[in-house]
ZASELUM-450129 format. One record per residue: x, y, z of N, C-alpha, C, O in turn. Coordinates in steps of 0.05 Angstrom, whole numbers, plus 5000, padded with zeros to 4 digits. Example, Ala and Ser with C-alpha at 12.3 -4.5 7.8 and 13.67 -1.06 7.14 Angstrom:
526448865156524649105156526449345156528549345169
525749555142527349795143525850015157526850235161
END
This chain:
233257417480232957127482230757057502230357177523
229256847494226956767511227956647538226856697559
230156497537231256367560231856567582231556507606
232856807575233557007595231057107610231357217632
228657057599226257147613225056937631223056987644
226256707631225256487647226656477675228956397676
225156557695226356547722224956337739226056257761
222756227730221356017744219555867724218955987703
218655627730216955477711214455627703213355587681
213355797720210955947714211256127690209256197677
213756207684214256377661213756237635213656367614
213455977635212955817611210055837602209455787578
208255897620205355877615204456047592202655967576
205556287589204556477569205756437541205056577522
207756257539209156227513207556057494206155867501
207656137468206355987447208155747440210455737448
207055557425208655327418210955397399213055277400
210555607383212755707367214955817384217255767379
214155967405216156067424217555847439219955857445
216055637446217155407461219255267443221355177453
218755247417220655127400223255287398225455187398
222855557398225255727398226755707424229255707425
225255687446226555647472228155387473230355387484
227055177462228454927461231154957446233154837455
231155107425233655147410235655307427238055237427
234755507442236555657459237655487481240055507488
236055317492236955137514239154947503241154907517
238754837480240754657468243354807464245554697469
243255047455245755207451247155247477249655217478
245755307499246955347525248155087535250355087547
246754867531247754597540250354537526252354467539
250454567500252854507484255154687493257354597497
254554957495256755137502257855087530260255097534
256055027549256954987577258554727579260654717592
257554507567258854247571261454237556263454127566
261654357532264154357517266254537531268654497527
265354727548267254897562268054767589270454767596
266154667604266654577631266554267635267054167656
265754127614265353837617262553787628261153967636
261853527629259253457640257753267621258953137605
255153267624253453077609252053217586250453397591
252553137562251553287539249153147526246953257526
249552907516247452777500244952727516242752767505
245152657541242752597557241052847561238552827561
242253077564240753327567239653437541237453547541
241053407519239953487494237453337487235753437472
237253087497234952927490232452977506230252887499
232653127528230253167546229253457546227753527564
230053617526229353897526226253927525225154057543
225053817504222153857502220653717524218653817534
221653487533220353337555220353507580218353517594
222553637586222753797610220954037609219654117629
220854167585219054387582216154307587214654437601
215354077576212653977579212053917609209953987619
213953797622213553727651213053977667211253987683
214554187661214254437677211854607668211054787682
210754547645208354677636205854537649203854677655
206054277654203754127664203754127695201654157707
206054097707206154057736207154317749208454487736
206554347774207154587789209454537809209054487832
211854557799214254527816214754787831214454997819
215454777856216254537872213954417888214454217902
211554517886209354387900209054097891208953917907
208954067865209053797854211953707855213753857848
212453467865215153367870216153237845215353017838
218053367832219253257807222053137814223753277824
222352887808224752737815226052637789224752567770
228752647789230252587765232152347770233652337789
231952147752233751917753234251837723232451757709
236751867715239051957730239152257732238152407715
240452357754240552637758242152797738241853037736
243852657722245352807703243752907679244753047662
241152827677239452927656237753157665235653217653
238553297686236953517698237953797691237053987703
239753827672240754097665238454277656238354507664
236754167639234554337628232654417651231754637652
232154227669230554287693231754517708230354687719
234354527711235654737725235255007711234755217723
235554997684235155247669232355357672231955607674
230355187673227555277674226755347703224555447707
228455297722227855367750229655587760230355607783
230555767741231956007749234955997750236156177762
236155787739239055757742240555767716242855687715
239255867695240655877669243156047670245155977658
243056267685245356447687247756317702249956417700
247256107717249355977733250955777716252955667726
250155727691251555527675254355637666255855477655
254955887671257655987666259555877687262055907684
258555747708260255627729259455337733259755237756
258555207713257754927715260154747724262254757712
259654597745261654397755264254527765266254387766
264154787770266554917781266254947811264154927822
268554987824268555017853266655247861266955467852
264755187879262855377888260655447868258955617873
260755307844258855367823256555167822256055017841
255255157799252954987794253754697793255554617779
252254527808252754237807251854117781249954217769
253053907773252153757749249853567755249053427737
248853577779246653407787244653567803245253787812
242153467807240353617825241653657852243153487862
241153887864242453957890240454097908239454317900
239853987930237954107949238954377958237254557965
241554417959242654677968242354897947242555127954
241854817922241655017901238855127898238455367893
236854957900234155037893232054867907232454637912
229854997914227554847925226154677905224454517912
226954697879225854527858227354257857226454077844
229554237871231153987871230553837897231253937919
229253617895228453467919230653277929230853237954
232153167911234252977920236753037904236753147883
239052957916241652987903242352717890243852567901
241252677867241252407855243252387832242752477810
245552277838247552237818248251947813249451877793
247351767830247551477826244851377816242751447827
244851217795242451157780240750947794241550807812
238250927783236350707789235050727817233950537827
235250967829234150997856231451137857230151137878
230651267836228451457837225751337844224151467858
225251087835222650977841222350897870220150887881
224550847883224450797912223951057927222351067945
225251277919224651537930221651597925220251687944
220751547901217951607894215951457911213951557920
216551197916214851037932214751147961212551167973
217051227971217051337998215551608000214051648019
216051777980214752037980211752017976210152157988
210951827958208051787954206751677979204451757985
208151507993207051408019206651638038204651648052
208651808040208452038058206252228050204852328068
205852268024203752458015200952348020199052498024
200652078021198051968026197651898056195651778063
199551978073199251938101197752168114197052358100
197352158140195952378154197552638152196352848155
200152618147201852858145202052968117203253168112
200752828098200952898070199753168063197853258077
200753288042199753548033198453538005197853747993
198053297995196753267969198553337946197653397924
201153317950202953377927203053147908202952907917
203353207882203652997863206552917860208353087863
207052657856209752557853210252497823208752337811
212352607812213052567784215952467783217752617791
216352227775219052107774219852057746218551917731
222052187738223052157711225451967712227452017725
225151737698227251537698227951467669226251467652
230451407665231351337638234251367635235751367654
235151387610238051407603239551177616241751217627
238450937615239750697625238950627653239650397662
237650797668237050747697235250507700235350377722
233650437680231850207683233349937681232149727685
235949947676237549697676238349627704239349407709
237949807723238749747751236549607766234249677764
237349407781235349237795233749397815231349337820
234949597828233449757848231049897835229049937849
231149967810228950087796226549897795224249987799
227049647791224849447790223749387817221449327820
225449407838224549377865222549597872220449547884
223349847865221550067870218950047854216850107865
219249967829216849937812214949727823212549777824
216049507832214449297844212849397868210449327871
214149547885212849637910210849857904208749877917
211450027884209450227875206850087865204650167872
207249887848204949747838203349607860200949607860
204749487879203449347901201949537918199749477928
203049777923201849967941199450117928197650197943
199550147902197450297888197650597893195750747887
199850697904200150977910200151147884200951047863
199251387886199251567863202051657857203451777873
202851607833205551687823205651677793204751477781
206651887781206951897752209851837746211651987754
210351617732213051527725213451587695212151477678
215251767689215851837661218351677653220551717662
217951487635220051317625221351447601220251437579
223651577604225051707582226651497567228851427576
225651397546226851187530228351307507227251387487
231051327510232651447489234251247473236251307460
233250997473234650787458237050677472238350497461
237550777496239850677511238850527535240450467553
236250467536235250317559232950137550233349967533
230550177561228350007555227050097529226250337527
226749927509225649997483223649787474224449617458
221149797483219149587476218249607447218349827435
217449387436216349377409213549477409211949397427
212849647390210149757389209149747361210649687342
206549817357205349827330203550067329202950197350
202450127305200650357303198150307319197050487332
197150057319194749997334195350017364193750127380
197649917372198449937400198650227409197950287431
199750397391199950677398197250807401196750967419
195350737383192650837384191250757410190050917424
191550497417190350397442191550537466190150607485
194150587465195350717487194250997491193851087514
193951147469192851417472189951417482189251577499
188451217473185651197483185651137513184251257528
187350957521187350867549188551087567188151077591
189851287556190951507572188851727575189351927588
186451697563184451897564182551847588181351637590
182352047606180751997630177751947624176551787638
176652067603173852017595173551727588171551597597
175351617572175251337565175351157590173950967592
177251227608177551067631175051067649174350857660
173751297651171251297667169151127654167650987668
168951137627166950967614167550667617165850507621
170150607616170950327619170150227647169150007650
170750387668170050307695166950277698166050097712
165450457684162550427685161650177672159850037682
162850097649162149857635162749617653161149427654
164949617666165649387683163749367707163049147715
162949597717161049597740158349487731157149327746
157449567708154949467698155049167693153149017698
157349067683157748787677157548627703156348407703
158648727724158548587750155648557760155048367775
153948747752151248747763149248567747147048537755
150248457724148448287708147848037724149747897733
145347957728144747727744145947467733145947427709
146847297750147847037745150547027730152346877738
150747187709153247167693155047407697156947437682
154447577717156047817720158947767724160647897711
159647577741162447517747163847417721166147507715
162447237707163747137682164047347661165947357646
162047527659162147737639164447937645165848027627
164747997671166948177679169648047673171448177663
169947787679172447647673172947637643175247657634
170847617627171147607598172147877588173947877571
171148097599172148367592175048387598176648487582
175848297622178548317630180348147613182548227605
179447907606180947727589181347847561183547827550
179247977551179548097524181548327525183248347507
181448487546183348707549186148597551188048707539
186548387567189148277571190248157545192648187538
188448027529189447917504190348127485192348097471
188848357483189648577466192348687475194048747458
192648717502195148817512197448637504199548727494
197048377508199248187501199848187472202248147464
197848227455198248217426199648467416201448457400
198748697426199648947415201449107433202849287423
201549057458203049227477204849057495204048987517
207248987486209048847503209448967531209948827550
209249237534209649357560207449287580207249407601
205749087574203848987594205348887618204148847639
207948857615209648787638209148977661208948887684
208849227656208349427677205649367691205449377715
203649307675201049267687200849017703199248997721
202548817696202748577712203648647740202848507760
205248857743206248937769204249137782204749217805
202049197769200149377781200549667774199549847788
202149717753202749997745201550037717202249897698
199750227714198550287688200650387669202450537677
200450297644202350387623200950527601198850437592
202050757592201150887567203550977551205651047562
203150977525205351057508205750857486204250667483
207850887470209851097473208951357460207351357442
210051577470209551847460212051967449214251907458
211752147430214052287418215152487439213852677446
217552437448218752597469219752867460220753027476
219352937434220153197424217753357414218053567400
215353257420212853397413211653517438210353377453
212153767443211453897468208353877472207453807494
206853947452203953947454202853667461201153627478
203953467447203053187451203853097479202352957492
206153177488207053097515205353227536204653097556
204553477532202853607551200153467554199153427576
199053377532196553237532196852967548195152897564
199052827541199452567555199852597585198752447601
201452797592202052837621199552947635199052867658
198053117623195653227635193552997640192352987661
193352817620191552597624192452417647190852327663
195052357647196152187668195752307696195352167715
195852577697195552707723192752667735192352707759
190752607718188052567728187452287737185352237748
189252097731188751817738189751747765191651867775
188551547777189351457804191351237802191551097781
193051217822194950997824197551057809197851277797
199450867809201950907794201550877764200050707755
202951037749202451057721205051117706206351307712
205750937687208150977670207251117644205551027630
208551347639208251477613210851437598212951547604
210651277577213051207561213551407539211951457522
215951537541216651757523219151677507221151597518
219051697481221251637464222851897457221652087446
225451907464227052137458229552057444230251817443
230852247432233352197417235652317433235852557436
237452147443239652247459241552407440242252317418
242352647449244052817433242652977412243953097395
239952997413238353127393239153417389239653567408
239353497363239953777357242853847355243554077350
244653657360247553707359248853487343249053257353
249553547318250453337300252653147311252452907307
254753257324256753077334255652867354256652647355
253652947369252452757388250552567373250652327379
248952667354247152487340248652277324247652057319
251052347315252652157298254651997314256251847302
254552007340256351847357254951587363253051577379
255751367351254351117354254750987381253150807389
256851057396257450927421255751027444254450867457
255651287448254251387472252851657467252151787486
252551737441251151987435252352217451250952397460
255052217453256452417469255052447497254452667505
254652217510253452217537254752417555253452577569
257352417555258852607571261452667556261752587533
263252807569265752887556268152737566270452807560
267652527581269952367592270652147572268952027559
273152097570274151877553276951807562278251957576
277851577553280551487560282551657544282651637520
284051817558285951997545288751867544289451717562
290251927523292951817521294651887546294552117555
296051697556297651747580296251737606297451777627
293651667605292151647630292351367641293051177627
291651337667291451077679289450897664289850657661
287251017656285150877642286250747616285650517610
287850907601289050797577291050577583291150377569
292550607605294450397613292950137618293849927610
290750157632289149927638288049797612288149557608
286849967595285749867570287749717553287149507542
290149817551292349677536293049417550293449217537
293349427576294349187591292248967591293048727589
289749027594287748817595287448677569286848437568
287848817546287748687520290148497517289848277507
292448587526294848427525294448167542295147947534
293348207566292947977584290947777571291347537573
288847887559286847707546287947567522287147337517
289847687508291247557486292747307496292747097482
293947327519295547117530293946907545294746677548
291546987555289946807572287046807562285546987568
286346607547283646597535281346577556279046627549
282046517581279946507601279246777613277346797629
280746987605280147257615277747367602277447367577
275847477618273447607608273247887621274447917643
271848067609271548337621268648407625266948337608
268048527648265348607655265348897663267148987677
263349047654263049317663260049377667258349227658
259449597681256749677687256049937672256050147684
255449907646254650127629256850327624256250557617
259450257627261550447623263950307608266150317617
263350197584265550077570267650277559269950207556
266650517553268450717542270150857563272650857561
268850967584270351117603271950947623273551057638
271650687623273450517638275650397621277250237630
275750467595277850377578277550107565279449987556
275049997565274649727555273749707526273249487516
273449937513272549917485274549757467273649597451
277149787470279049617455278649317460278849157442
278049257486277548977493275048877479274948657467
272949037480270348967468270648917438269548727427
272249087424272649067396274248817389273748687368
276148747405277848517399276648257408277048047395
275148257431274048017442271048057448270248047472
269448087428266548147433265147927449263247987464
265947677445264647457459265547427488264447277503
267647577495268647567523268247827538269347867559
266547997527265948247539263048267547261248177532
262548367572259748367582259248647595260448717615
257348787583256349037595253648977606251748937591
253448977633250948887646249049117651246949077663
249749367642248049597648248649697676250649617689
246949877685247449997711246649807733244549837746
248349597737247649377755250249267767251049047762
251449437785254049357796253849097813255648937813
251649077828251348837845251248587827252648387833
249748597806249648367788252348317775253148087772
253748527768256348497755258248337773259648157763
258248397799260048267817259347967821261047797820
256747917825255947637830256147477805256747237806
255547597782255947457756258947387753259647167743
260647577760263547517759264247287777265947117771
262947277801263447047819262746787806264246587807
260446777792259646537778261546457756262146227752
262546657741264446607720267046497731268146307720
267946607753270346507766270046227776271846057774
267646157787267145887795267245687772267945457775
266545787748266645617725269245607710269545487689
271345737722274045717710274945967695277245977686
273146157691273946397677275446587696275346547721
276846787685278146987702277047257696278047397678
274947337710273547587704275047837714276247837736
275048037698276048307705273648497705272348527684
273048607728270748787731271749077733273049147751
270949237713271849517711269549697717267549707702
269749847739267650027748268850267761271150257771
267450497762268450727777268450657807266750497816
270350767821270450717850267850787864266950627881
266651017858264251097872261950907867260250867885
261850787844259650597838260250317849258350167854
262750257852263449997863262449957892261849737900
262250177906261350157933258450077935257450017957
256950077913254249977913254149677915251949567919
256349547912256349257912258149147934259348937931
258249287956259949197979259148917988260848747993
256548877991255648608001256548387982257348177991
256248437956256948227937259948167936260747937934
261548377939264448337940265148177965266847997964
263948257987264648128013263847828013265447658020
261347768005260347498010260147327985260347077986
259747447961259547277937262247217925262647007913
264047407929266847367918268747307941270147097940
268847477961270847447983270447187998272447048003
268047128006267546888022268446628008269246438020
268246637982268946397965271846417956272846237942
273246627963276046667955276346637925278146487915
274746767910274746737881276646937868276847167877
278046857847280047027834278847227815279247217791
277247417826276047627810277847877813278647947835
278448007790280048247791278248487788276948527767
278148657808276548897808278349137800280349177814
277649277779279249507770277549757774275549807760
278449927793276950157801278150417789280150517798
276750517769277450777757276350997775274550947791
277351247771276351477786276551447816274851537830
278651307825279051287854280351547865281651687850
279851607890280851847902279152087896276752057890
280352327897278952577892278752607861280752627847
276252617852275752627823275152907812275652957789
274053077829273753357820270953447814269353467832
270453497788268153657779265453527784263353677785
265253267788262653137791261653147819259353067825
263253247838262153307864262253077884263452867879
260953117907261252937930260552647925261752467937
258652597907257752327903259752167885259551927883
261552307872263352167853266252147863267852007850
266952277885269652237895269951947904268251847919
272051817895272451527902274251497927276451387925
273351597950275051597974274351377993275651368014
272451207987271651008007272750728001272550558018
273750677977274350407969276350267986276050027993
278450407994280550278011279450208039280350018051
277650378048276450318075274750078074275049898091
272950058055271049838054272249578045271949378058
273749588023274549338011277149228024277748988020
278549388039280849278054279849098077281448958090
277249108083276148948105275048678094273948518110
275348628069274548368057276848178062278948208051
276347968078278547768084279747658058278247568041
282347658056283647548032283847738008284847657988
282747978011282848167989285648287986286748388006
286748287962289248427956288548697942286948697923
289648917952289149177940291749297930293549347946
291849357904294149487892293449787887291149847880
295449957890295150247885297450337868299650387879
297150347841299450427824300150717826298350887831
302650787823303551057823304451157796305251387793
304250987776305151057749303650887728302350687734
303850977703302750827680303750547680302250357676
306350517683307650257681306950077705306649837703
306650207729305850047753303149917749302849687757
301250057738298649937734298749697717297549487723
300349707695300449477677301849237691300949007687
303849287707305149077721303248957742303148707745
301749127755299949027776297748857764296848667777
296748917740294748747728295848467722294448267726
298348457713299548197709299848047736299347807737
300748197756301148067783298447977794298347777808
296348137789293748057799292847787788291647627802
293647737763292947487750294647257761293647037766
297247307765299147097771299347037801299646797808
299247237818300047197845297847167866298147017885
295547287861293447297881291947037882291246917861
291346937906289846687909286946747915285446557922
286046987911283347067917282647327902283947387882
280747477912280047727898282247937900283747947919
282448097879284448307877282948567868281148557852
283848787880282849047872285149227864287149237878
284949357841286949557832285449817830283449837816
286450027843285050287843286850497831289250497836
285750677814287350887803285551137799283151117797
286851367797285351617795284651687766285551557747
283151907763282352007737284652167724284552207700
286652237740288652427731290652287711290652047707
292252457699294452357682296352187698296852237721
297351977685299151797699302151867694302851927671
303751867715306551927711307851697696306951467698
309951757681311451547666313851477683315251647694
314351217686316551127703318550957687317750797669
321150997693323250827681323050547693321950507715
324150347680324050067690325050037719323949877734
327050197727328150167754326350307775326950297799
324350447765322450587783319750437785317750557794
319750197777317250037777317549797795319549647793
315649757814315849537832314749277819313749277797
314849067834313848807825312748647848313448677871
310848467841309748287861308248427883306948627879
308548317907307048417931308748607947307948677970
311048687937312848857953312449147949311649237927
312949307970313049597968315749667955317549497952
316049917947318550007934319650247950318250447954
322150227959323350447973324350647951326150577936
323250877951323851077930326451227937328051277919
326951287962329351417971329851348000328051298016
332451348008333251288035334351548047335951688035
333551598072334551828086337151778100338351958112
338051528100340551468113340251428143338051438153
342451388156342351328185341351568201340251528223
341651808190340752048205337752108201336752298214
336451948185333652008179331851968203331851748215
330252168210328352138231325452118221323552088236
325152138195322452138183322251948160323851938142
320151778162319351598140316651678129314751698144
316551728103313951788090313151548074314651438058
310651458078309551238063307251348045305251448055
307651328019305751438000304051207988305150997983
301551267983299751067971298851167944297651377941
299451007923298551057896299551317885301851387886
297651467873298251707858299351937875300252137864
299251907902300352117919303452127918304652307930
304651937904307551927903308852187892310952267902
307752297872308852547860309152757881311252877884
306952807896307053017917308852937940310253107951
308852687947310552597969313552627962315152697979
314152567937316952587928317852877928320052947936
316053057918316753347919317053447947318853607953
315453347966315653417994318253318006319553458021
319053077999321452958009323953128000325753168016
323853217976326053387966326153657981328253757988
323753767985323654028000324553998029325854168039
323853768041324653718069327753678070329053778089
328753538051331653498051333153758048335253798060
332053938032333254208029333254358056334954538060
331354298073331154428099332554278121332054328145
334154078114335653928133334153708147334953618168
332053618135330453388146330653158126329053148107
332552978129332752748111330352568113329352518135
329452468091326952308090327452038076328752028056
326351828088326151578075323251558063321351598077
323051508037320451508024319851238011321451127997
317451138018316550888007314050927990312351087996
313950777968311550757952310250487961311250277954
308050507975306850267987306150047967306549817972
305050137944304249957922301949767929299949757916
302349617951300249427960299149517986300549538006
296549567986295249668011294549438029294849458054
293549218018293148968033294048738016293248717993
295748568027297148588053299448778051300848788031
299948928073302249108073304848958073305048738085
306849068059309548948058310748968086311249188096
311448738099312548748126315348878126316048998146
316848868104319448998103319149298105320649438118
317049408091316549688092315749778120316749978130
314049628133313049698159315349678180315649848197
317049478177319349448195321249678192322349778212
321749758167323549988163322350248174323850408186
319750288171318450518182318750528212319050738224
318550288225318750278254321350378265321550458288
323450378249326150458258326450758257328550858266
324450898248324651198247323151318270321351198282
323951558277322651698300319851788292318051788309
319451858266316951958257316051818231317751768214
313551768229312351638205310051808196308251878211
310051878170307852028158306751868135308251788117
304151808135302851658113301051858097299952038108
300951808071299451988053297751818034298851648020
295151878033293351728015291151918005290552118018
289951857982287752017971285151877976283251887960
284951758000282451628008281851718037283251868049
279651618047278751688074280851628095281951408096
281451828111283551808131282951588152284651438159
280451588162279651388182279151118169277451098151
280650918178280150648168281450578142281050358132
283150748131284450698106287250578109287750438129
288950628089291550508089293250598113294550438126
293150868119294750968141293950838168295750778184
291350808172290450678197291450388199292150298221
291550248177292649978177295649978183296649798197
297050178173299950198179300350248209302150128221
298750418221298950458250298450208265299950148284
296450048257295949798271298349608269299049478289
299549598246301949418243304249518260305649358272
304649778261306749888278306249818307308149768322
303849838316303149768344303749478350304849408371
303149308331303649018335306648968337307548808353
308249098320311149058320312449178345314549078353
311249378356312549508379312549338404314249348421
310449158405310248968428310549108455311849018473
309149348457309249488482311549688485311549838504
313449678467315749858468315050128455313150138439
316550338461316050588447316050558417317750408406
314350688403314150668374314150938362313951138376
314450948336314551208323312051378327309951268332
312451638326310151818324309051808296310651828277
306451778293305251738266303251948261301652018278
303252048237301252238227300052128201301552058183
297452098200296051988177294752228162293152368173
295552258137294352458119292452318099293152118087
289952418097288052308078285652498077285752728087
283552408064281252578061279552568087279652368101
278152788093276652798118274052638117273152558096
272852588140270252458142268052668136266652758154
267852748111265852938103265452908073266952778059
263253028063262653028034264253248021263953488028
266053178003267853377991266453497967265453357949
266253767966264853897944266453877918268753787917
265153967896266453957870268554167867268654367882
270454127849272654307844274754157829274553917824
276854297821279054167807280553987827281054077849
281353747819282653567838285053687851285553647875
286753827835289153937847288454147869289854157890
286354307864285654507884284454377909284954457931
282854157905281754027928283953897945283953917969
285853757931287953627946289653837961290453787984
290154067949291654277963290154377987291254418008
287454407984285854508007285854298029285654378053
286054048023286053838043288853778054289253598071
290853928045293653888054294853638042296753528054
293953558018294953318006296653377981297053197964
297553617978299553687957302253697970302653647994
304253767954307053767964307353957987308753898007
306154197985306454388007305154298032306254328054
302754168030301354068054302853848067302953828091
303953668051305553448062308053548076308753448097
309353738064311753858076311153978102312553938122
308954138103308254268128307554068150308254098173
306053858142305253658162307753508173307953448196
309653458155312153318163313753488182314753388202
314053748176315553928194314253948222315653948242
311653958222310253968248310553718263310853718288
310453488249310853228262313553198274313853118298
315653268259318353248269318853428293320453358311
317553658293317953848315316653778341317253888362
314853578341313353518365314653308384313553258405
316853198376318153008394317252728389316252658368
317652558409317152268406315552168430316652098450
312952158427311252048449311551748451312851618435
310251638471310451348476308551188459308750938457
306651318447304751168430304051328405304651568403
302651188387302051318362300151558365298351548382
300651758349298751988348297651998320299152058301
295151928317293951908291292052138286290852158264
END
């Protein structure tokens, strides 16, 4: 196999185009085999095979700085930079990351898993390269697969154009992002304008025009006006040039030879330059090519019995009963469970693209107008809109319901995708109600309660994992916590569980009871505001242990400690231990294994409880 002989991009130089086509086929086979085995991003990587080969044939990585946005389309880049053999451990603990990783390779400059950031990185790096400390490295930024829908991409583009810094921007247009209208003449003009010889002649002509006595200025303006008129008539992407960024294309993203010519020409030009490349997402794999929704973008979907499915069912039911309910998502209608809503209520569904900040403020405007927006986003991406939640929604006390999928430890996607910050950040929004369901049924009840009870913004957070099924008597209601079990008068230990941690906490409580340590166990249900009855009951115990799948500092447990301190009024209070995730970036791995390593499984909770009970009763909280 040709791929086995590729240990660095320089190994591509001697290959014929026939061999490169064979290599592309081998790469696609490895992508399909790896992703179907370990999960990950399929369609986006199948679409950039030839483009990535061409990039590494033209540019000299890592001296030339190649940046990827979104990072999930960098699998082929990894294969061509010596990591093809590591795909047997893709997204596994200690294995290959599903995104660029600085720790893996010197060919990876940034760890980019959140979209629309690359042009800002490129502007910064281009500035550094043109400074006194610069080394003359070329900057190549690959953006696409929806990333151009994010506002930050346009901010970076605007500043690149204003600065005039040298940067090659490869716009990977796979039909899921920016798709300008073109024509055969526009395509011909684009190819001509990408030719350095033509550009030198054009500059010479303009220079001569300026030197014509008396009419030089008018003649130069006439040339510019003619060029602008042609662009406006035949090339809608003149948008880029209005910002000061030269545009060429579109080019066939699966023609390696043509791509090499386009990229080589772009490399000779000064200033920022967009090379528009048309690719087919999912190319070469029939199930992906025939998937009309997302070209098998990844392998995640709402699975039966999951929290995501519970939400999808419940939000459709709520919308049936309340015509003012609308749903908003940021490029994730499928993986957040909103496809059934979209199919049933197409006029009440809004996918704003990779634009979480806009999603939140648009929801604020809808709520001001009398609608009841439900915003469904991954927890990790919701943190990109902290400012908008705080001031555009929270300050106005607007009834927006935020539904955060993939909260807590998510597993294979690594440190950027664990949703461990949401309770810390959003619990600080005045008037925010935060629900944390512990079962399929709890989530559905909480969505109803969010609509009926809250006088301001509400957030409901749930994990990626399978949802436990609960009997009617095991489901809470309203703003109250639920006492799962009572340890009786002899109980010295109260455990307060948040959300999905209830399964492990319940197993720990049973193990502790077997060891002669009776436990009172609460399912907190509502993180803010905390149920005063639950906190008062906890205060009556000698020891209190809180358990959450979010950041330990500043999360639910910390708030419980604060409430206990207030109730103690200077008197001795329970000894408290807060269990949660550490203040560190958590690596990829299976969620169950990560939770166990962090002491957040049944065994870890049991051990922490026994240690807590054994230490006595100090005069103040020990957190």
